C-alpha positions, 0 to 999 in steps of 0.5 A: 631785630624786633621793634615796638612803638610805644605812644605817650601823651605829652604835657608841654609849656606853651613855649613848646607848644609854640615852638612845635606849631612853628616846626609843623608849618616849616614841614609843611613849607618844605613838603609843599616845596619839595611836591612843587619841584616834582611836579614841575618837573613832570608836567614840563615833559608831558607835552610833546616835542613838537608841540606844546600846551596852549594854556601854560607851559613848564619850561624846564632845561632837558638835561634837568634830572628828576629830582629825588631824595637825595637831590632835594636833601642837598637843596635843602642843606644849601636852603639852610645856610640863607634861610633863618626859619629853616635853621630853627628846625632839626635838619634830619627831620626836615630830611625825614618830611622829604623821605615821607614824600618819596614814600607818597611817590613810591605808593603812587607807582606801586600800589596805584596811589593818587598823585600826592597834593599840597598840604594846606595850613594845618594838615601837617599834624607830626614830625619825627626824629630818626636819631636820639640821644643817650637815654632820652626817656627818664624822669618822666622827661622826653629829650628831643633834639633842640627842643629838650626836655619835654614832660610826657605821662609814661603810663607804661614801663618800657621793658628793659633791653630796648633801644629807643632809635626814633621819636615822632610827635603827634598833634591831635584834638586832645593834646600832643602825643611822643610815639617811640620805636624801641628796637630790641637786638632779638630774633622773635620766631612766628606762631606755628598752627597748633591747638584748637582752630577757629574760622572768622566771617565778618559782615553788618548784621553781625560784626563776626560770627566764628566757626564755633556759633559766636554771633557778635552784633555790630556796634554803630559808633559813626551811625550813633553820633552822626546825628551830633555830628550834623549839629555840630558840623551846621554851627560850623558853617554858621560861623564866619570863616577863619574867626575864633568862634569858627575854630571852636566849633572846628575843634568840637567837629574833630573831639567828636570824630576822634572819640568815634575812632577811639571807641571804635579802636577800644572795642576792636582791641577787647573783642581781638583778645576775646577771640584769642582766649583758648585758641591756637589758630586764627582764620580769617577771609582775605577781602577786598576791604577797598572795594567793600568801601566804595560799594553801596554800603560803604559807609557802614563797612568804613564804620565797622573798620574792618581792616582795622579789626584784622590788623589789631586781631594779627597783633593781638595773635602775635603777642600771644602766640596765636597763629594768624592766616588770612584765607581765599573768601571766594564763595564762602557763603555758598558752600556748605560745610558739611558736605562741601557742596555748592548750593548757590547765591543766597539773598542778603534777607536768607539768614539761615544756611540748609543745605539741599544736599545733605540737610545741614542747617545753621546760621548762614554767618556761622556756616561761612565761618566754618568754611573758613576754618575748613579752608584755613585747616587745610592750608596748614596740613590739617586733616578736616573733621566735622563733629555732630554737633556742627564743629570742626577739628583738625588733625596734623597729618602724620609724616612718613618717615623715610625709607632706607 
């Protein structure tokens, strides 16, 4: 199976917008109620058997099972028979909200994420439909269960042969969007190592440095908009909380944040397509992005968006048949790419790599990118050879025929 998600902007009527907002509020209440049920069950088991808490105590029967996705779906079915506002919302859509809560707890257990938090008013921004009818997208309209046909701006055509499996309606500051997941019953092979390889080193001075000497300066999207953002946030603070002027000022802040995010994503996409041109293999560092975001330069690392760039680059490589792989990032700036001699740590102000063993001199980031390329070529079974002009080439290892 091969899945792709297409995003289109909706043009709903005022009646449909009111229905969307009502549904989001219903989903938020269902999410918070299910989270409170699970949280109360955990707190009732947190104290000792022979002692109770001095502040408060959750008294739940000892034989009460732990709330799960299946049990809460059964409770939701029973609650829909007694509640009118739950009946106005699609049942499968509400179940997807419970599944989202289940995924949040799985991420907490398996990936050390934080405990799921309650969503205040306005924080729930999307709801999904796991099943759609036959031909839900046609004649510039998308047919959603219960809601009906909603006008959509279809900016591009969906290739034939695919089936629209699910839809997600998302509210943003710029309007309403629908994300359609299309599935094809085909098996797409992963790209194999071929052609010329490129190693990439990311940083804050130069956003990327490639092994062939390309240096791209980092664009400071958030830093450039920070002064205007500060002014807009001051205006929000001076407005009375909950008033119409407060909502208008808050809307301008959200609009600026979305503009910065869109500019960053667009720049990442254009840069990824430039890298994948005339390239057969791309190798990047496997960085600890969470650790970088919590460091002294965390704001600048988040502004650069290294994680988003790696995801977009991997998607672009898959679309254009380029092999993509992450390699170990340990000591890439401390090793000479020419003789593999470990030169030791460098200060951040030292921007030129000069090997004390062989005398090889180049830019510090370019040298790190060449080390990344050498590790990547070795990982895919290529021998590494360095030319006189400071470029690596990969030669595939010849497979010996077995003797009989």
